[in-house]
C-alpha positions as CSV (number, residue, x, y, z in Angstrom):
1,M,28.6,12.7,4.0
2,A,25.3,12.5,4.7
3,T,23.9,11.0,8.0
4,R,22.0,7.7,8.2
5,R,18.8,9.8,8.7
6,E,19.5,11.8,5.3
7,A,20.6,8.8,3.6
8,R,17.2,6.9,4.3
9,E,15.5,10.1,3.8
10,R,17.4,10.4,-0.2
11,A,17.0,6.5,-0.5
12,L,13.2,7.2,1.1
13,G,12.6,9.9,-2.7
14,L,14.6,7.3,-5.1
15,C,12.5,3.9,-3.6
16,Y,9.5,6.2,-4.3
17,E,10.4,7.5,-8.0
18,L,11.7,3.8,-9.1
19,D,7.7,2.6,-7.6
20,V,6.0,5.3,-9.4
21,R,8.4,5.1,-12.8
22,H,8.7,1.4,-13.0
23,V,12.3,1.1,-13.5
24,A,15.8,0.0,-12.3
25,A,17.3,0.8,-10.0
26,A,21.1,0.7,-11.6
27,D,18.7,3.1,-14.2
28,L,17.5,5.7,-12.1
29,L,20.9,6.1,-10.4
30,D,22.5,6.7,-13.3
31,D,21.1,9.1,-14.1
32,L,21.1,11.5,-11.3
33,P,22.8,14.4,-12.1
34,A,25.1,13.6,-8.7
35,P,24.7,10.0,-6.8
36,P,23.8,10.2,-3.6
37,D,25.1,9.1,-0.4
38,Q,26.1,5.7,-0.3
39,Y,24.6,4.1,2.1
40,A,21.7,5.9,0.6
41,E,22.4,4.1,-2.9
42,V,23.2,0.7,-0.8
43,V,19.4,1.0,0.1
44,V,17.7,2.0,-3.0
45,R,19.9,-0.7,-4.8
46,G,18.8,-3.4,-1.9
47,V,15.1,-3.0,-1.9
48,D,15.1,-3.2,-6.0
49,E,17.2,-6.6,-5.7
50,H,15.3,-7.5,-2.9
51,L,12.6,-6.9,-4.2
52,P,10.1,-10.1,-4.5
53,E,11.2,-11.2,-1.1
54,I,10.1,-7.7,0.9
55,D,6.8,-7.9,-0.6
56,A,6.3,-11.5,0.1
57,L,6.7,-10.1,3.3
58,L,4.7,-7.3,3.3
59,A,2.0,-9.2,2.1
60,K,2.2,-11.9,4.5
61,F,1.9,-9.3,7.3
62,S,0.0,-6.3,6.3
63,E,-3.4,-7.4,6.9
64,R,-6.4,-6.9,4.9
65,W,-3.8,-4.3,3.0
66,A,-2.3,-5.3,-0.2
67,V,0.6,-3.8,-1.1
68,D,0.5,-2.7,-4.3
69,R,-2.8,-0.7,-2.3
70,M,-1.0,0.6,0.3
71,P,0.2,4.7,-0.4
72,A,3.3,5.5,-2.6
73,V,5.3,6.5,0.7
74,D,4.7,4.2,3.1
75,R,5.1,1.3,0.6
76,A,8.3,2.6,0.1
77,L,9.1,2.8,3.7
78,L,7.9,-0.3,4.6
79,R,10.7,-2.1,1.8
80,I,13.2,0.3,3.6
81,G,12.4,-0.7,7.0
82,T,11.9,-4.7,5.3
83,Y,15.1,-4.2,2.9
84,E,17.3,-3.1,6.4
85,L,16.1,-5.8,8.6
86,G,16.3,-8.6,6.7
87,W,19.6,-8.1,5.0
88,Q,21.2,-4.8,7.2
89,R,21.4,-7.2,10.3
90,E,23.7,-4.8,12.2
91,L,20.9,-2.7,12.9
92,P,19.2,-2.4,15.8
93,S,15.7,-3.1,15.0
94,G,14.5,-0.5,17.2
95,V,16.0,2.0,15.5
96,V,15.4,0.8,11.4
97,I,11.7,1.0,13.1
98,S,11.7,4.1,15.2
99,E,13.0,5.5,11.7
100,A,10.2,4.7,9.4
101,V,7.5,5.5,11.9
102,E,9.5,8.7,11.7
103,L,9.6,10.0,7.9
104,A,6.3,8.3,8.0
105,Q,4.9,11.0,10.5
106,E,6.5,13.6,8.3
107,Y,6.4,12.7,4.7
108,S,3.1,10.4,4.8
109,T,-0.6,10.2,6.4
110,K,-1.8,11.3,10.2
111,D,-2.1,7.3,10.7
112,S,0.8,5.8,8.8
113,G,3.4,6.2,11.2
114,R,1.3,3.3,13.2
115,F,0.8,1.6,10.5
116,V,4.8,1.2,9.2
117,N,5.7,0.9,13.3
118,G,3.0,-2.0,13.3
119,L,4.0,-3.5,9.9
120,L,7.8,-3.2,10.3
121,S,7.5,-4.3,13.8
122,R,5.8,-7.9,13.1
123,I,8.0,-8.4,10.5
124,A,11.2,-7.7,13.0
125,E,9.6,-10.5,14.9
126,E,9.8,-12.6,11.7
127,L,13.4,-12.2,10.6
128,R,15.0,-11.9,13.9
129,A,13.7,-14.2,16.0
C-alpha cells in the first residue's frame, strides 16, 4: 500500500498522461498493466469527472495564464490540488498545497513551486472560506 505522497505522485503521472493523450480516466486505468493505489485512482477519476469545474476555477484564479498554456506538469498538479481542495474536503488545505508545491519543485520548472502555491492558495480561499 502506497503512502498518500506516493499515491499523489502516481496520480500526477496518470493525470499528465490523461492530458497529453486526451483519453478518459476509465480507458487509461483499464489499460494499465497493474492498477494504481486506491487513492491515486480516486484522484485520477475525480479529476477526470470534474475537469470542467476544475479548469474553470484554474482559469478564474490564474492571472494572465490560460490553462492550456500552463506547463503540462503544473496543469496536472493544479488539477489534482484543486480536486482535493474541492472534493476531498477532509484533507487539510495546507497538506494539499504543500504536497503539490513539493511535487512541482521536483518535477517541473524552478518557478513552478511558487506558481502552484499561489494559485492553489487562492483557490483554497474560495472553496474553503
